[in-house]
N, C-alpha and C positions, 0 to 999 in steps of 0.2 A: 491469267492464262495460269493452270496449276504445270508443277515443277516437278520436269523429266527424275524421275530415282526408278528409273525399269531395271537399271543394271546397278543399280547400288543395293537393289533389295533381291535379281534374281539368284539362285545359288547354283544350278543349274546350269553350268558354261554351256555348255551342247546344245543347249536350246534350239533352233534358227528365230534369226527375226522373223518378226508377222507383222502386220499393220490390224491388227485385231482391237477392241473394245477398249484394252486397256494403254496403248502407244494410242490410240487417238486422242485420249483425254491428256495424254502431253504432249502431243506429235506438235503443237506451235512450239512450244518452247523447246521442243526438240532440235525443233530447223531454226530458231533464233539462236539458241549456243553453237547447234555444229557445221552448220553449213556461213562459210565465212562471206563475210560482207551478205547475206541474204538480202534485207532490206534495203540494200541498194542495186539489188537483181532486182529482188520485186519492183523498183522502180523503174527501169531500164525496160526491165517486159512491159509493163503497163505504157511505158514511153512510144519502145517500137510495134506492139500491138496497137494505137493510139494513130500510130502513120497505116499500116498495115488494113484496119480494120475499112469496110464499104459498106454504105448501107443496104440493109434487107439480108445483108449474107451472117453467118454463122461462124463465132467463133468459140475451139475448144480447146479442150487443159485436159490431156488424158495424163490419170494420175493426178485426181484434184485436188485429192486428200481433204482436207475439210475448208478449202474453198478462199483460203485467204488469197493468192494466184488472181482466181474468176475474180473476186470481191474490188479486187485493187485496177485489174484491168475494166474494167466496168468502170470503174472511177474518172479512169485514165480517157476512156474513149465517147467521145461526144455522139459518134454516129449511135442507127438505129440498129441493132445487132444481137443476135439472140446469143446469149452463150450458153455453153452444151458442156459438162463438166462426167467426166466417165472415170468410175474407180472400181474395183474390184470388193471394196471395204464397206459392206454396210455401213459397219460403224464409223466411219469415215462421212458417210455420206452423209448421216443424221448428224455430222457435227459440222458440216459443209449447209444442210439445211435453218441450221437452229442458229447457225453467224447469217444467214439471208436475210431472216426475218426480225433477226435483232439490227444490223445495220440500214432496215429495210433497201433490201437492193431493188433497183427499180427496172434495170432491164428484167424482157422475159427472158428465160431459162429454164433450164432443161439439166436435169443429173440421173444419168444410169449407171449401174450396175452389172462390172460389165470388167472381163478379162482380157491385157491387152495381149496376152498368149494368144488370145482365138481372134480371127478376123471381127475388124469393126468396119460398121458404113459409113465414112466422112461424106458429108455432103453439102456443098457450096458456102463452102469454110474461106472465110477473106483469110483469120488466123492459124493455127495451131499450137497452141505450148507440150510441151514434153519437158516437165521441170523436176529435174534428180530421179526420172521415172523410166525412161527406156532401159537403166542401169540393171533394172529388178529384168527383164523382161528374156527371157531363156535368147541368149546368140543366131539360137537357128529360126526364132522368128521374128529377130530383128528386121531383118530384111521386107520381109512380109508385109509387115506395121507401119515401114517409111513408106513403102509403094501401095499402100491402100491407103496412105496422107494424102501422098502427092496424088493420085486421081481423086481425091474427092476435096482437091483445093483447088480453088479457080486462081487463074493468069493474073500474074503478080503478087500471090498471095507472102507469106509468109510464115515460115517454121522456123517459132523459138527453142532453140532445144541446150539443158543444162543439164552437164552430166558431173559425175567425178572421170578423173581419165587416168591412165600409168603415162607415168617417163618412158624415154624411149632407148632408155638405162639404165638398172640396177642403182648405177649410184643415185642419180637422182629420187628415183623411185623413192629411196631408204631416206633421203635429205628432206624430200618433199611430204610422204606419211609425219617425219619426227615436227616441224616445223606444222602439221596440222592436229596431230595431237599434244600440241604443246598449245595451239590456240583452245582446242577442246578441253587442258588446263586452267586457262584465265579463266575461263568463262565460267571457270566450277567442278568441273565434271574430273574425280580422281584417277589413278594410275587402274583402279581395278573395274571402275567402271567401263572405261576407256575398252582393256583388256576383254573384259567379256564382251561387250558388244562388237568388238572388231572378229573375234572369234561365232558370235550372234550373225554377224553381215556375209563370213566368207565362203557360206555356198548362192547364198542371195545375192547378194552387189557384184556381180561381172564386171568388172571397166571397162572400156577403147580403148586403145592410146587416142589423140586427139589427130592422127590423123586415118585411123580407121571408123571413128567419126564420117570423119569428110567424106571419106574412099562412099561409106554406106551410104551417103545422102548423094553424094554422085553418082553412083551406079542403080539410083531406079527413080531420077529423074532430074535433079536439081542440078543448077547448072550456075550458080553463085551464092557462094556459101562464102562464109567469112570471119574468123571469131569476133566479136564484139568482147569477149569478157574471161580474164587467166584469173587464178591464184593460188601456184604451185599444182597442186592436184587434182585441179577443179576450173573449167572451163565453158563458157554460153556459148554459140556455135547462130549465125544468124542463116537461113536457107530460104534461098526466094525462087520462086519455081515462074 
């Protein structure tokens, strides 16, 4: 796993974050060191997917990046399902294909290059995952995406949503961000790297409050919504059709 040094080397602080080839090369390390309890979240996603998976249905990972989540789901799910990975970055999908070949993924799968800001057809889905993805979709397009997911999901299907979230008050926001940056420092990132990445993400990653994400799901059809994970400014939500 190639170590993430993108923002150690990047001199242009104003450059927006992207998911291109350079990011794809170090993305697995970036997730491991930047997302709190990332491996446990992955285990939980696989566990929940196994409960909602139904034979002869599709499991979607929207924003699948290098395929870690889909691979973990494939290992956790015993049902005969088709895996569908969607990402707008072809370099990420190339890494995903290489991972699936190396790990000898047995389940049938399809990888699609698509921008989730544009309408996507979801079909015969028992599970849909948005793992740190929705926050990168433009706010004006999020209702449409969640509606597409709801309409393409089978009854009793599960949507697993993991997001960075805002606190309800500026005091909490400041505290939680500090704790998050402290975690990143413990994982080897310098203050310069943290500051540069924060600036690069400023206009790209737009988080909602937990309540806003819940309301987004409910107004687009989901009636059963609950939190399965919370760590300061990160949250996991499960919604059932």
